[in-house]
C-alpha positions in Angstrom: 97.2 105.9 95.9 99.6 105.4 98.5 103.8 105.7 98.3 104.8 102.8 96.9 102.0 101.3 95.0 98.6 102.5 93.4 95.5 101.3 94.4 92.6 101.3 91.9 88.7 100.8 92.7 86.3 100.3 89.9 82.2 99.9 90.1 80.4 97.8 87.4 78.2 99.8 84.9 75.1 98.5 86.9 76.2 99.9 90.0 74.8 103.4 90.0 75.6 104.1 93.7 78.6 101.5 95.4 80.3 102.9 98.4 82.9 99.7 97.0 82.1 97.3 94.4 82.4 94.4 96.6 79.1 94.9 98.9 77.4 92.3 97.3 79.9 90.1 95.8 82.4 89.1 98.7 84.5 86.1 97.2 86.9 87.2 95.0 89.3 85.8 92.5 93.2 87.2 92.5 95.7 86.8 89.5 99.0 88.3 89.2 99.4 89.7 85.4 101.1 92.9 83.7 102.6 94.3 87.0 99.8 94.1 89.6 97.3 91.9 91.7 93.9 92.0 90.4 91.0 90.7 92.7 87.9 90.0 91.0 84.5 89.4 92.4 82.0 87.2 91.1 79.7 90.3 89.6 83.4 90.9 87.7 84.2 94.2 89.2 87.9 94.8 90.2 90.1 96.4 92.4 94.2 96.2 91.3 97.3 96.7 93.2 100.0 98.0 91.1 103.7 96.2 91.9 106.2 98.6 91.8 109.0 98.1 88.9 112.5 97.3 90.1 111.2 96.1 93.4 114.6 95.1 95.0 114.6 93.1 98.5 117.1 92.2 101.3 117.4 89.3 103.3 114.3 89.5 106.2 111.6 91.4 104.4 108.2 90.2 104.0 107.1 90.3 100.4 103.3 89.6 99.3 102.8 87.0 96.5 100.6 84.7 94.7 100.6 81.3 95.9 97.5 79.7 93.7 94.5 81.6 94.1 95.5 83.3 97.6 97.6 86.4 98.3 100.2 85.1 100.9 103.2 86.1 102.8 106.9 85.0 101.8 110.0 85.9 103.7 113.4 86.7 101.7 116.0 84.1 102.6 118.0 84.7 100.1 118.5 88.1 98.4 122.1 87.5 96.5 119.7 88.2 93.2 117.6 91.5 94.8 114.9 91.5 92.0 114.6 87.7 92.2 114.5 87.1 95.5 114.7 83.4 97.0 111.7 83.1 99.8 110.1 81.0 102.2 106.0 80.8 102.1 104.6 81.6 105.3 101.5 79.6 104.2 102.8 76.0 104.2 103.3 73.6 106.5 106.8 73.6 108.2 108.3 70.7 109.4 111.4 69.9 111.7 114.1 66.9 111.0 114.7 64.6 113.4 118.1 66.4 113.6 116.3 69.8 114.1 117.2 71.1 110.6 113.9 72.7 109.4 112.6 71.6 105.7 111.2 74.0 103.8 110.8 74.2 100.3 112.1 77.5 98.8 111.3 79.4 95.7 112.7 81.7 93.4 110.1 85.0 92.5 109.9 86.5 89.5 110.0 90.1 88.8 106.5 91.4 88.6 105.0 89.1 90.8 105.6 90.3 94.1 105.8 93.4 96.7 107.5 94.5 99.6 105.2 95.0 102.4 106.1 98.0 104.7 106.3 96.9 108.2 106.9 100.5 109.6 104.5 101.3 112.7 101.4 102.9 111.8 101.5 102.3 107.7 98.5 101.5 106.6 99.7 100.2 103.2 98.8 97.0 101.0 99.3 93.7 102.4 99.9 95.2 106.3 98.0 92.6 108.7 95.7 93.8 110.5 92.5 92.1 112.8 89.0 93.1 113.3 87.1 92.0 116.6 83.5 90.6 115.7 83.0 87.2 118.2 86.4 86.7 118.3 89.2 88.5 116.7 89.6 87.4 112.5 93.0 88.2 111.0 93.9 89.2 107.6 95.4 91.7 105.2 94.5 95.5 104.7 94.0 96.0 101.1 92.4 100.0 100.8 90.4 102.2 102.9 87.4 104.4 101.4 85.0 106.3 103.3 86.2 105.1 106.4 85.8 101.6 105.8 88.4 99.1 105.5 88.6 96.3 102.9 90.7 93.4 104.3 91.6 90.1 102.7 90.7 87.6 105.0 93.0 84.8 106.2 92.0 81.1 105.1 92.0 78.7 102.4 89.5 80.9 100.0 89.8 84.3 99.0 87.0 86.4 100.9 87.1 89.7 101.3 85.5 92.0 104.8 84.8 95.6 105.3 84.5 96.9 108.2 84.8 100.8 109.7 88.3 101.5 110.2 87.9 102.3 114.1 87.3 98.5 114.4 90.4 97.6 112.5 93.6 97.0 114.5 97.0 97.4 112.5 99.8 94.7 113.4 103.0 94.8 113.3 103.8 92.4 110.4 107.3 91.3 112.2 106.0 91.5 115.9 108.8 90.2 118.5 107.7 87.3 120.1 109.6 85.9 123.0 109.4 82.2 124.8 107.0 82.4 127.4 104.6 85.1 125.7 100.9 84.1 125.7 100.0 85.0 121.9 96.6 84.5 120.3 96.9 82.5 117.1 95.0 82.2 113.6 93.2 78.8 113.7 94.5 77.1 110.6 93.9 77.5 107.4 90.5 77.2 107.0 89.2 80.3 108.6 90.3 83.6 109.7 88.9 83.2 113.3 91.7 83.5 116.6 92.0 81.3 119.6 93.8 82.7 122.8 96.0 81.1 125.2 98.6 79.8 123.4 102.3 79.9 124.8 105.5 80.8 122.7 107.7 77.9 122.6 110.6 79.1 120.1 111.1 81.4 117.5 112.8 80.9 114.1 112.9 84.6 112.8 114.6 83.6 109.8 112.4 81.3 108.4 108.7 83.5 109.5 107.9 80.8 112.0 107.3 80.5 115.6 106.4 77.6 118.0 103.8 77.5 120.4 101.8 74.9 123.0 98.4 75.0 124.5 97.4 73.7 127.6 98.8 71.3 130.2 99.7 68.4 127.4 101.7 71.5 125.4 100.1 70.5 122.2 102.9 71.9 120.1 101.9 73.9 116.7 104.3 75.3 114.0 103.1 79.1 113.0 104.0 81.7 110.5 105.1 84.9 112.7 102.6 87.1 110.9 99.6 83.8 112.2 100.0 84.9 115.2 99.9 87.9 117.9 100.6 89.0 121.6 98.9 92.2 121.0 94.6 91.0 120.4 93.5 91.5 123.5 
């Protein structure tokens, strides 16, 4: 149980002793219904994250919501109707028109389909941005802690979870303050959670949650969502 939502873990009847119900079945299905996100393993074990009722938003809030089978970040761009905000999804491609005007698809979220992610320093709450270092840093979203281990939803095109000792996991700010010229680590595209170093920030558009980064002498440009880059991973 946490301050603004409840996390419940249940093991299948066949499991007599289970540290988490995910150890032997890491690939998950994710759905949102009845005011909760439900993550289900292939063995039909489930973890639920309750969505508070009457979630009110403001411009610039980061929210956790569904896009297909994925649990993703979105940024609120219009909160005139705070319970049904207009957002830009941060997992989608982003382009500039020739005149520099951003091309983004905005969506309106319905109540009961999203929650606002806490961004206070040190907030280990569902949806918090975290990273774990194996051979390379891997980014993902915090789900729950149990028995000194962290269950995280890994970034990537297929819903997967990872379980790591909390001591090996780094909590990252969701709204990281990035400036042109800073060197950052970026999450490698859509298909994996592995990260790549030595990218340089070119410009930032915090209103739509995007950062332009370049690499190498050729200054290859990538437009990334802000949660997919970090200057804090060393």
